[in-house]
N, C-alpha and C positions, 0 to 999 in steps of 0.2 A: 810796230815791230821793234823788238829790243835790238839795240845796236850790237849786242854780243851774239844774237841768234843768226844762224846762217839761213839762207833761203830754204835749205832742205829741212831744217828743224821746224821752220815756220810752217812749211807745207804739212809736216807730220802732225803738228799741233792742230792745224785746221782740219785735217782728216780725222783726228781723234775726236774733235768736237762734233764733227758731223756724224761720226759713228755713235757717239753718246746720244746725240739727238735722235738718230734713227732707232737706236736700241730702246730709248724711252718711248718713242712712238709705237714700236712693235710691242713693248710690254703693255702699253695702254690698250692695244688692240687684242692681245692675247688674254688679258684678264676676263673680259666678257665671254670669250670663247671657252676658257677654262670653266667658268661658271655654267655656261650652257652645256659643256661636256659632262660636268658633274650632275646637272639636272637630268640630262639624257640617261646617264648611268642609273640614277635613282628611278627614273621612269621604267628603264629596262628591268630593274630589280622588282619593281611593283608589278609589272606585267608578268614576269616570271612567277611571282608569288600567286598572282591571280590565276595563271594557267595551272599551277600546281594545285591550287584550291579547287579549280573547276574539274581537274582530272580526279582529285580525291572525291569530289562530290559525285562525279560520274561513276566512280567505283562503288561509292556508297549506295547510289541509286540503283546501280546494277545488282548489288548484293540484296538490297531491299526488294527489287523486282523478282529476283530468284527466290527469295524467302517467301514473298507473297504468292509466287507460283506454287511453291511447295505447300504452303498453307491452303491455298485454293484446291490443290490436288487432294490434300488430306480431307478437306471439308466435302469435296465432291464424292470421295470414296465413302465417307461416313454417311452422306446423304443417300447414296446408292444402296449401301448396306441397310440403312433404316427403311428405305422404300421396299427392298426385297423382304425384309422381316415383317413389315406391316401389310403391304399391298401386293407383294409378289406372289407368283404362283407357287404352289407347293414344291415344284421341282427346283425353284430358284432358292429355296431355303436350305440351310445346311442340313443334310440328312443325318440322323443319328448314326453313330459309329457301329452300333450293333447291327443295324440294317445293312450298312456298307460291307461289314465283315461277312454277313450271311450271303449277300449278293455275290461277293467275290470268292467266297470259300468253296470247298468241294461239295458236290451233291446238294445244291441249294434246294431242289425239290424234296429230296429225302429229309433234309433238316426241317423244312417247313412241315412235312407230314409228321415227323417225330414230335415237333413242338405242338402241333394241333392235337395229336393223340395224348400228349402229356396234359394239356389243358383240359381236355374232355375227361380224363381220369380224375384230375383234381376236382372238377366240378361235380362229378358223380359222387366222390367221397364226401364233399362238402354237403351235398343234398341228403346223403344218407344220415348225416348227423342231426338234421332238422327234426323237430318233434312231428309226430304223425297223429292225425285224428280221423277216425272212421266215421263216415256219414252214410247211413243206410237209406236207400230210396225204395219204398214199397210200391208194388204194383197197385194202381188205382182200382177201387172196388168195381167200377163199371167195366174194367177190362178183365176181371177175373171170371170169365165165362168162355167156354170153348165154342167158337162159332161153327165148328164141324159137328160135334156130338151134343153140344148143349150142356155138358156137365158143369156143376157149380164149382165155386172156388174152393169149397171144403175138400174136394177130391184132388186138387192140384198138388203137385209135389215140387219141392225146391230143388233146383238143378245147380249143384255145386255152390260156389260163393257168389254167383252172378257175374255180370260184366263189371270189370274194374276200370275206372277212369281216374287219372291223376290230375289234380288242379293245384297249382301253386298260388296260394293266397297270402295277402298281407294282412296281418292283424294289428291294428293301430295300437300304439303304446297306451298304457293306462296307469293311473295312479290309484293307490288304495290306502286307506287309513288302517294301520295295524294297531290293534289294541292289545298291549302286552299285559297280562295278569301274572304277577310274580307270586307264586304260592308261598304262603306263610304257615309254618308248622309250630305248634306249641307243645312243650312237654307237660304231661299231666301234673307235674309238681308245681307248675306255675313259675318256675325260675328261669326258663330258657325259651327263646323264640329263634327260629331260623327262617330266613327268607331266600328264595331262589334269586340268583343274579338276574339283573335286567338285561335288555338288549344292548348290544355293543353300539357305541356312539362315536361318530367322527369328531363332532364338536360337543364339548361338555354342556349338557343342558339343552342341546339342540333338538328340534322336532323333526329333522329330516334325516332319513336313513342313508346308509352308505351307497345303495343303488342309485338314489336320486343324485347325490353329490358326484358319484362316479360319472353318471350321464352328463352332468353339468360340465365336468372337467374335460371329458372326451369331446363334447360338442364344441367347447371353446378352443381346446388345444389341437385336436386332430382334425376337426372340420371347420375351424376358424369362423364359427357362427357368433355374431355379436349377441350380447345379453338382451337387447331389445327384441331381437327375433325370437329368442328363447321365451321371452315373456309372452309374446303373442301365441307361440306354439302351446305353452303350458296352459294358457287361458282357454284355447280351443279344446284341450284335453280335460278341462273341467276343474283345474286348480290354479287360480291366479297367484303367481309368485312375483313379488316386487323385485325390480332390478337391484335395489339396495340389498335385499336379502340374498340374492344370488351372488352379488359381489362379496358380501361378507363370508358366505360359505366358501367361495372360491379362494379368497385370501387365507382364511384360517386353515383350510384343508391343505393348501400348498405349504404354508409356513410351518405348520405343526407336523404334517405327515410326509409330504413329498420332498421337502428340502433335505433331510438327512439322506434319503435315497439318492437324490441328484448329486449331492456332495460326494457320496461314496463312489458313484459311477465315474465322476470326474477324477477322483483320486486314482481309480484303476487305470483310466485312460492316461493320466499324467505319467504313470510309471510303465507304460507300454513302450516297446522298442520302436514301433512305427506308428506315427500319428498323422492324420490328415486334418487340415484346418482350412477354414474359409470364413468370410464375414459378409454381411449385407446390411444396408441401412434400414432403420425404422424410425418414424417420426416420434419425438418425445415432446409433450406439451410444456414441460417445465424442466429445463436444463439446470443442473446444479450451479453452474457458474454465472448464468445470466438471469435465470428465472423465467426466460422466454422460451418459446417453442424452437425446436431445431432438430438436427439429426442425432439419433443414437444409433448404436450398432449391435447387431446380434451376431455372435461368433459361434461356430460349431467346431467341435473337436471329436474325431472319430478314431477308434482303434478296433479293428475287426467288427464284431457285432455289437459294439457299445457306441452310443452317440450321446454327446453332452453339448449343452448350449450355455453361453454366458452373454450377459448384456452389459454394455458400457456406454457412457455418455459421449465418448470420443472414439476415433479410430486409431489412436496412438498405439504404440507397441507395448503399453503397460499390460493390456489384457493377456497377450501371449506370454509375456514375462511372468505375470502372476500365476498363470496356469501351468506353464512348462518350464519355468526358470529352475535351474539346478538339476535338470534331468538330461539323460543322454539317449541317443538313438537317431532316428530319422524323422524329419518333419516334411511332409509333402504339401506344398502350397503353390500359389501362383506367384507372380513377380512382385507383389506388394512388399515394400521395404520395411513395414512395421514388424515383420517376423524376424528381422535381422537380430533383434535383441536376444533371441534364444537360439540362433543359428551360428555356430562356430565349431572349429575342430575339437574344442574341449567340451562342447555341449551337444547340440543336435545338428546333424548334417542336413543340409537343405536339398530336397529332391524337387525337380520341376515337373510341370504338368503338360503332357503332350496334347491334351485336349485344347488347352489354351493356344498352343502353337498352331494347331490345325484350324482353330476358329479364325485366327488372324490371317492365315493364308487364304482361307475361304473368302473372307471379306475382300481380299485383294484380287480374287480370281476374275471378277467382272471386268476389270480394267487391265489386268496383267495375266495373259494366258500362261506365262511361265510358272505361275503359282500351282498349276496342275501337277507339275513334277513333284513339288513338296507334298501335296495332298496324297498322291499315289505312293510316295515313299513312306509317309506316316501310316497309311493304310497297311503297308507291308508289316510295319511294327505291330499293329494290332492283330494282324493275321497270325503272327507268332504267338501272341497271348491266347488267341482263340484256339490255336492248335494245341497248346498246353492244356487248356480247359477240356477240349474234346478227348485228349489222351488221359485225362485224370491225373496229371502230374503237377497241378498248380501248387506253388509254394514248396516244391521239393527240389532236391539237388538236380534232378533231371530237367526241371524247369529252368533253373539257373544256367545249366549247360546249354540249353536251347537258346537262351538269351545271348550267351557269350559267342556262340558259333554262328547264329543267324542275325540277331538284332544288332550286335555290336558293329559289324561291318556296315550295316545299313545306316546306323547313326553317324559313323565316320564319313560315309559317302555324303550324307545330308549336310554335315558341317562344311565339307569341301565345296559342295555346290553353293552354299550360302556365301562363302568368301568370293567365289567367282561372280555371283550375281550382285553383290553389294554395290560395286561402282556403277552399275548400270541403271540404278533406280534412285529417284529423289528420296532423301532421308525422311521427309515429312509425308511422303505418299504412303498409301496403304501397304504396298509391297515393301517399300523401304522400312517402314515401321515393323512389319512382320519379320523381315530379315534381321534387323537390329535386335529385336526381342529374342529371336532364336539364338543369335550369336552371343548375346549377353548372358543367356542362361545355358550356355554350352555345358558347363560342368554339372549344373543341377539336372539337366535333361538326361545326362548319361548316368546319373547316380543310380537309377533303378536297375542298371545292368549289374550292380554289385551284390544284389540280394534278390532272391525269389519272393521275399515277403513284402517288397515295396511295389505298390501298384504302378501301372504305367501312367495313370492320370488321377486327377482329384475330383472326378465326377461324383463320387459318393458324397462328398461334402456339398456339392452344388445341389444334388438331389435332396439332401437333408434340409437345405435352406428353402426349398419350395414352399413348405408350410408357412414360413415367415412371409414370403411374398404373397401368399394367399391371405394371410392375416392383415397385411398392409392394405390389401384391396377391400377386405370386408369390414374390419373394425378400425382401420386407418392409423391408429397411433396407440401409444401407451402414455399414461399420465406423467410418470416420473421414473427415476432410476430404480426405485424399489419395485414399482409395478413391472418394469422390464425384467428385473431379476426374478420375480415370481413367475412370469411367463416363461422365462428361460428354463427354470426348474421343471415346469410342467412339460415343456417341449422335450426336455432330457428324458423324462420317464416314458412319455408316449412314444418317442422315436426309438428308444431302446426296446420297447415292447414290440413295435413293428419289425425291427431288425431281427428279433428272435422268434417271430411268428406267434406272439402272445396276444390274445384278445385284450385290449386295454380296458374295456368295460368290465370284463370278468376280473381282471387283475386288480383294478382299483376297488371294485366292490369288496374284494376279499381282504386286501391289505390295509385299506384306509382305517378301519376300526381297530386294527391290531398293531400297527407300527409304533404307536406311542408307548405301548406297554411291552414291546418286544425288547429283549436284551440287546444293548448296543453292540456287544461282542459278537452277536449272531445276526447282525443286520444283513449280511450277505445272503441269508436264507430268503429274504424278501425282495432281492433284486430281480428284475424281470427275467434275466437269463437263467436264474436258478429257480424260479417260481413254478409250481405245479398247481393245476386247478384243484380246489378242495374237494374232498369226497363228501363232506357233510352238505346235504341239500339246502339247509337253512342259510348257508353262506351266500347263496345266489338268489336273486329275485326270480319269481316264477316266470314272468314275462319281461325281459329287459326292455326298457323304453328306448325307442330308436332315437337317433340324433335328430334334433329339430331341424326343419328345413325352412 
């Protein structure tokens, strides 16, 4: 102790030293606690992050589960629809709208009777046009004696024309070799010779007449018969024709004779105010980009009684743009986005197809009874069109007024019902897809209400493409893009003949030898809708060959 320090100061110094020692001891004890606290804080942070990650994973798994449930529901709906289509009873398949309209329309029995009477009348008229051949059956010699008086046959008298019996018989097609002799006249002066013109030929220097080539084209294009079947048929008829010969005649006649007609028909359709369009795939053995086999597409474009086809290597919007680009009016199609290239307020306005909407709700009906409401409402829209047809006001201002007063409220009610139903169904389910499709096409589906010239559906295009589906089944494919284009030209001419009630065999037999020398400015005279059967008998074969089977 310093001599100057008082006992109080000494005590304070001692206490201060003890406090410092205690503080040092406490600090030494706090340091590990602080480190432990920081470690615990880091652990809590890690656990929180793990919990958030687990929660996020749970949300993701739940979303994936919901998505898988929607996908599964969609797959089940597609499977059920496929089963109904392939294995289901007839009542489970979607009935044609014409049948539904007649079933729900007024006086169904009366309409059925009228339709049956109309068909019978058409059949009678068709049979009257067939050639007739009289065959007389004489009484046998042993029966020409009266068992009562014994008078001989010489004293028998003919009673009227005899009993008449009608038998409808099929006369097989036949080939004949026509030998044409062109008369040659000479002037006595010896300075001048004149020779009669020879027969008209489709192919220069060819040995096959227009009737043969017309039968070849109709069999391939209208009946979808492959060349190898025709080869067998022709051989049975007594004239073996090689497939290579048939292919050559097929290509030359289309490229030289039918292509200008097909292009003119497409040009008329292109400038029509209302056009219907659709497309379907067809296998092509040699695609231009890869050289390998793949899908090509056949497109159809329809305007009233004109039908045109086009072939392309892809399904891109280039084909609609090439055909309808720069034109104005209405384009009636399904929901495929490839048609957007020609649909705009400055070009063609897009109209929707109610048949597509109906088909989607029918596919959902098996699992979702609510779809029955949509089907019934769509049926009411078709009944309005049937009423206009029955009254004879189709495509008139009265038809448009009927659509605005009756159909427009039904369409508005349909859209309101769709918005009510949308939250109640899985988006990927059949019902959800049907609702989404109808809502997305709201404007397009209502467009037919603006004009009586716009059909309610695109069924005409689908019907036109049935011949392509039959071709896929029978001759399977086309070789390349040029072959597809040739087939599309043939389909164009034959489909337009059918739409105008023209016999394609008679039409082709007449125009094939004439079209190449016909003035281009008067080509419209040879179009199927303007064609009239020729009066000169030599223009037609005596007995048209039937299509090979």
